[in-house]
VOMAR-179049 format. One line per 8 residues: number of its first residue (from 0); their letters; for each residue x, y, z of C-alpha. Coordinates in Angstrom, 1 decimal. Example, Ala and Ser with C-alpha at 12.3 -4.5 7.8 and 13.67 -1.06 7.14 Angstrom:
2
0 = AS = 12.3 -4.5 7.8 ~ 13.7 -1.1 7.1
END
This chain:
334
0 = MSAYKLFV = 0.0 0.0 0.0 ~ 1.3 3.5 -0.9 ~ 1.7 6.1 1.9 ~ -1.3 8.0 3.2 ~ -1.1 11.6 2.0 ~ -3.4 13.0 4.6 ~ -3.2 12.2 8.4 ~ -6.2 13.2 10.5
8 = LENPLLDI = -6.3 13.3 14.4 ~ -9.2 14.1 16.7 ~ -12.0 12.6 18.7 ~ -14.1 9.8 17.2 ~ -17.8 9.9 18.4 ~ -21.1 8.2 17.8 ~ -23.7 10.9 17.0 ~ -27.1 10.4 18.6
16 = QAPDPTSS = -29.5 12.9 17.0 ~ -33.2 13.6 17.2 ~ -35.6 16.5 16.7 ~ -36.9 18.4 19.7 ~ -39.8 20.4 18.3 ~ -40.9 21.8 21.6 ~ -37.4 22.6 22.8 ~ -38.1 20.5 25.9
24 = LLKKYNLK = -34.6 18.9 25.9 ~ -33.0 22.3 25.5 ~ -34.8 23.5 28.5 ~ -34.3 20.4 30.6 ~ -30.5 20.4 30.0 ~ -30.0 24.1 29.8 ~ -28.7 24.0 26.2 ~ -28.5 26.7 23.6
32 = ANDAILAS = -30.2 26.0 20.3 ~ -27.1 26.5 18.2 ~ -24.0 25.6 20.2 ~ -21.4 22.9 20.9 ~ -20.3 22.0 24.4 ~ -18.7 19.3 26.4 ~ -21.1 17.4 28.6 ~ -21.1 17.9 32.4
40 = PEHLGLYS = -22.6 15.3 34.8 ~ -26.0 17.0 34.6 ~ -26.1 16.4 30.8 ~ -25.5 12.6 30.9 ~ -29.2 11.8 30.8 ~ -29.6 13.5 27.4 ~ -28.4 10.5 25.5 ~ -31.0 8.1 26.8
48 = DLLQLNAK = -33.7 10.9 26.3 ~ -32.7 11.2 22.7 ~ -32.8 7.5 22.1 ~ -36.4 7.5 23.4 ~ -37.2 9.9 20.6 ~ -36.1 7.3 18.0 ~ -32.8 9.1 17.5 ~ -30.6 8.3 14.5
56 = QIAGGAAQ = -27.1 7.0 15.4 ~ -24.5 8.2 13.0 ~ -20.7 8.0 13.0 ~ -19.4 11.4 14.0 ~ -16.6 13.4 15.5 ~ -15.9 16.5 13.5 ~ -12.5 15.5 12.1 ~ -13.7 12.0 11.4
64 = NTARGAQY = -16.4 13.5 9.3 ~ -13.8 15.6 7.5 ~ -11.6 12.6 6.9 ~ -14.5 10.7 5.4 ~ -15.3 13.6 3.2 ~ -11.8 14.0 1.9 ~ -11.5 10.3 1.3 ~ -14.8 10.5 -0.7
72 = ILPPHSVL = -13.0 12.6 -3.2 ~ -9.4 11.3 -3.1 ~ -8.1 8.0 -4.5 ~ -8.5 4.9 -2.2 ~ -6.3 4.8 0.9 ~ -5.3 8.5 0.7 ~ -6.5 9.3 4.3 ~ -5.7 7.8 7.7
80 = YVGAVGQD = -7.7 8.8 10.8 ~ -6.5 8.3 14.4 ~ -8.3 8.7 17.7 ~ -9.4 6.7 20.8 ~ -12.5 4.5 21.1 ~ -13.7 1.8 23.5 ~ -14.1 -1.9 22.8 ~ -17.9 -1.8 22.4
88 = KAADTLKK = -20.8 -1.8 19.9 ~ -20.4 1.9 19.2 ~ -16.8 1.4 18.2 ~ -17.9 -1.4 15.9 ~ -20.4 1.0 14.3 ~ -17.7 3.6 13.7 ~ -15.4 1.0 12.2 ~ -18.1 -0.3 9.9
96 = VCQEAGLD = -19.1 3.2 8.7 ~ -15.5 4.2 8.0 ~ -14.8 0.9 6.2 ~ -17.9 1.5 4.0 ~ -16.6 5.0 3.3 ~ -13.2 3.7 2.3 ~ -11.6 5.5 5.3 ~ -8.7 3.7 7.0
104 = TMYMELPD = -8.5 4.1 10.8 ~ -5.9 3.2 13.4 ~ -7.9 3.6 16.7 ~ -6.4 3.5 20.1 ~ -8.8 0.9 21.7 ~ -9.4 1.2 25.4 ~ -11.2 -1.7 27.0 ~ -12.1 0.2 30.2
112 = QPTGRCGV = -13.7 3.3 28.5 ~ -16.9 3.6 26.4 ~ -16.7 5.1 22.9 ~ -17.5 8.8 23.0 ~ -20.9 10.1 22.0 ~ -22.4 13.4 20.9 ~ -26.0 14.3 21.5 ~ -27.5 16.3 18.7
120 = VITGSNRS = -30.7 18.2 19.6 ~ -32.4 19.4 16.5 ~ -34.7 22.4 16.7 ~ -35.7 23.7 13.3 ~ -32.5 24.5 11.4 ~ -30.5 24.7 14.7 ~ -28.3 22.0 16.1 ~ -27.2 21.8 19.8
128 = LCTDLGAA = -24.2 19.5 20.2 ~ -23.4 18.0 23.6 ~ -20.4 15.7 23.7 ~ -19.4 13.1 26.2 ~ -15.9 12.3 25.0 ~ -15.6 8.9 26.8 ~ -12.6 7.0 25.4 ~ -11.7 9.9 23.1
136 = NHYSPTHL = -10.8 11.9 26.1 ~ -8.0 9.4 27.0 ~ -6.1 9.4 23.7 ~ -2.4 9.3 24.5 ~ 0.6 10.6 22.5 ~ 2.2 7.2 23.1 ~ -0.2 5.8 20.6 ~ 0.7 8.4 18.1
144 = RSEAVWKH = 4.4 7.9 18.7 ~ 4.2 4.1 18.4 ~ 6.1 2.7 15.5 ~ 3.0 1.4 13.8 ~ 1.4 4.9 13.7 ~ 4.4 7.2 13.6 ~ 5.6 5.7 10.3 ~ 2.4 7.0 8.7
152 = VQAASFFY = 3.0 10.4 10.2 ~ 6.5 10.5 8.7 ~ 5.1 9.4 5.3 ~ 2.2 11.9 5.2 ~ 2.5 15.3 3.6 ~ -0.7 16.9 5.1 ~ -2.0 16.9 8.6 ~ -5.5 17.9 9.8
160 = VGGFHLTV = -6.3 18.4 13.5 ~ -9.7 19.5 14.8 ~ -9.6 22.0 17.7 ~ -11.7 19.6 19.7 ~ -8.6 17.5 20.2 ~ -7.0 20.4 22.2 ~ -9.4 19.4 25.0 ~ -7.7 16.0 25.0
168 = SPEAAQAL = -4.1 16.0 24.0 ~ -2.5 19.2 22.8 ~ 0.8 17.3 23.0 ~ -0.3 15.0 20.2 ~ -1.6 17.8 18.1 ~ 1.7 19.7 18.5 ~ 3.7 16.6 17.7 ~ 2.1 16.7 14.3
176 = GKEAASKD = 2.7 20.4 14.1 ~ 6.4 20.0 14.8 ~ 6.7 17.3 12.2 ~ 5.0 19.6 9.7 ~ 7.1 22.7 10.6 ~ 10.4 20.9 10.6 ~ 9.8 19.2 7.2 ~ 7.8 21.9 5.4
184 = KTFVLNLS = 4.6 19.9 5.4 ~ 1.1 21.3 5.6 ~ -0.6 21.5 9.0 ~ -4.3 22.5 9.1 ~ -6.0 23.4 12.3 ~ -9.7 23.9 12.7 ~ -11.0 26.1 15.5 ~ -14.0 23.7 15.7
192 = APFIPVAF = -16.3 25.4 18.3 ~ -16.7 28.8 20.0 ~ -15.5 27.5 23.4 ~ -12.2 26.3 22.1 ~ -10.5 29.8 21.8 ~ -11.8 30.8 25.2 ~ -11.6 27.8 27.5 ~ -8.5 26.3 25.8
200 = KDALAETI = -6.8 29.6 24.9 ~ -3.3 28.6 25.8 ~ -3.4 25.2 24.1 ~ -4.7 26.9 20.9 ~ -2.1 29.6 21.0 ~ 0.7 27.0 21.3 ~ -0.7 24.8 18.6 ~ -1.7 27.5 16.1
208 = RYANVVIG = 2.0 28.4 15.8 ~ 2.5 25.3 13.7 ~ -0.5 25.8 11.5 ~ 0.0 27.2 8.0 ~ -3.8 26.9 7.4 ~ -6.5 27.7 10.0 ~ -10.2 27.1 9.3 ~ -13.2 28.3 11.4
216 = NETEAASW = -16.6 29.9 11.1 ~ -17.7 33.4 11.9 ~ -18.8 32.5 15.5 ~ -15.5 30.8 16.2 ~ -13.7 33.7 14.8 ~ -15.6 36.1 17.0 ~ -14.8 33.9 20.0 ~ -11.1 34.1 19.2
224 = AESQGWPE = -11.3 37.9 18.9 ~ -13.1 37.9 22.3 ~ -10.3 35.8 23.8 ~ -7.8 38.4 22.6 ~ -9.7 41.2 24.3 ~ -11.1 42.8 21.1 ~ -14.0 45.1 21.8 ~ -17.5 43.7 21.0
232 = EKRKNVEA = -18.1 46.0 18.0 ~ -15.0 44.6 16.2 ~ -15.7 40.9 16.7 ~ -18.0 40.8 13.6 ~ -15.2 42.0 11.3 ~ -14.3 38.6 10.0 ~ -11.8 40.0 7.5 ~ -9.8 41.7 10.3
240 = IAEAIAEL = -9.9 38.6 12.4 ~ -8.7 36.5 9.5 ~ -5.8 38.8 9.0 ~ -5.0 38.9 12.7 ~ -4.9 35.1 12.9 ~ -2.8 34.9 9.8 ~ -0.2 37.3 11.3 ~ 0.3 35.3 14.5
248 = PTEGEGRD = 3.8 34.0 14.9 ~ 4.6 30.8 13.0 ~ 7.1 27.9 13.5 ~ 9.3 27.0 10.6 ~ 11.2 29.3 8.2 ~ 9.2 31.1 5.5 ~ 5.8 29.5 6.4 ~ 3.0 31.9 5.7
256 = RTVIITQG = -0.5 31.2 7.2 ~ -3.8 31.1 5.2 ~ -7.0 31.6 7.2 ~ -10.5 30.5 6.0 ~ -13.6 31.7 7.7 ~ -17.0 30.2 6.6 ~ -20.2 32.1 7.2 ~ -23.0 29.7 6.3
264 = TEPTIVYV = -24.7 31.0 3.2 ~ -22.7 34.2 3.3 ~ -19.4 34.4 1.4 ~ -16.4 32.4 2.6 ~ -13.6 34.7 3.6 ~ -10.0 33.7 2.8 ~ -6.9 35.6 3.9 ~ -4.1 34.4 1.7
272 = NGRVVSHP = -0.8 36.0 0.5 ~ -1.5 39.2 2.5 ~ -5.0 39.9 1.2 ~ -8.6 39.1 1.8 ~ -10.6 37.2 -0.9 ~ -14.3 36.7 -0.7 ~ -15.8 33.5 -2.2 ~ -19.6 33.5 -2.7
280 = VRKIDESK = -21.5 30.4 -1.7 ~ -23.5 28.3 -4.1 ~ -27.2 28.7 -3.4 ~ -29.2 25.5 -2.7 ~ -33.0 25.3 -2.9 ~ -34.3 25.3 0.7 ~ -36.6 22.4 -0.2 ~ -33.4 20.2 -0.7
288 = INDTNGAG = -31.8 21.1 2.7 ~ -32.3 18.2 5.1 ~ -29.7 18.7 7.8 ~ -27.0 21.4 8.3 ~ -25.2 19.4 11.0 ~ -21.7 18.7 9.8 ~ -21.7 21.2 6.9 ~ -18.5 22.7 8.3
296 = DAFAGGFM = -16.9 19.3 8.6 ~ -17.8 18.6 5.0 ~ -16.4 21.9 3.8 ~ -13.1 21.0 5.5 ~ -13.2 17.6 3.8 ~ -13.6 19.0 0.4 ~ -11.0 21.8 1.1 ~ -8.4 19.2 2.3
304 = AGLVEGKN = -9.0 17.0 -0.7 ~ -8.2 20.0 -2.9 ~ -5.0 20.8 -0.9 ~ -3.8 17.1 -1.2 ~ -4.5 17.2 -5.0 ~ -2.4 20.4 -5.3 ~ -5.3 22.7 -6.4 ~ -5.1 26.4 -6.1
312 = MKTCVDMG = -6.9 28.1 -3.1 ~ -10.0 29.1 -5.1 ~ -10.5 25.6 -6.3 ~ -9.9 24.2 -2.7 ~ -12.6 26.5 -1.4 ~ -15.0 25.6 -4.3 ~ -14.5 21.9 -3.5 ~ -15.2 22.6 0.2
320 = QWLAGLSI = -18.4 24.5 -0.7 ~ -19.5 21.7 -3.1 ~ -19.1 18.9 -0.5 ~ -20.8 21.0 2.1 ~ -23.7 21.5 -0.3 ~ -24.0 17.7 -0.8 ~ -23.8 17.1 3.0 ~ -26.7 19.4 3.9
328 = QELGPS = -29.0 17.4 1.6 ~ -28.4 14.3 3.7 ~ -29.3 13.3 7.3 ~ -26.3 13.8 9.6 ~ -22.7 14.6 8.5 ~ -22.6 12.1 5.6
END
């Protein structure tokens, strides 16, 4: 088998999603309609409540979705995904879905921890994500550094890490970053959720130094600006935020940083080569939109496929928007 070109690291999860038309679950568990949080003890009853609503169980975890999306476009065995799971039925489901998608995985399997899960509460077009990391929270850099895994790190040319992994093992994420910076490889970091730049500010600041591409949405960008002490009236200026993130210090000689900020149906903002470029989003008939959960993951998958194929930035963004457009016409992050 030839070397994997793209190596992806984050938190594999089983998504449990169901509609909540009366917002009763949002109220019961004090959740926001459009948000992403880590579960506290008071949230753990959510998953059984969702299952009582005939919830759909779908393979998830943001970067795992992205890896499947990239592999959908790329030639077979182009992408390898790594993270921690339990030894249970949920892990078997994840393996089956990834195998069917042609995505190769090298999970760290933990017999004493359950596979992580993400409760997805659907209210209209909004999605509230509540994640119990389970085994994913116990991923160890020793697995990454093992001979069986690290040989794939050394052979890969592109790395993608979701910001959610900064809640687990910044050390593992930074090990990939150091590999990229020292050998002039591409390291892509996704901000992933609004709480990451605030609650994990130091881990993000340390990891982003290695990133020569950063992806986020407008809410995550505003959260980063807030964490830097920007006044509230400036936090909606995504162009200025993109430029500020691009100009943060970098590791590795001559490594510029590109920043991509998606805005739903509004234009995607890209700061590249010292200037801002706006990329309009293809319009999709509302009657065809089924589920927006995972659209950002799909965008990143298409974008990463473009990078791996050596496409120019405009084409990479177009590929991301195209795959996101396909994703929202399906149930779950397909």
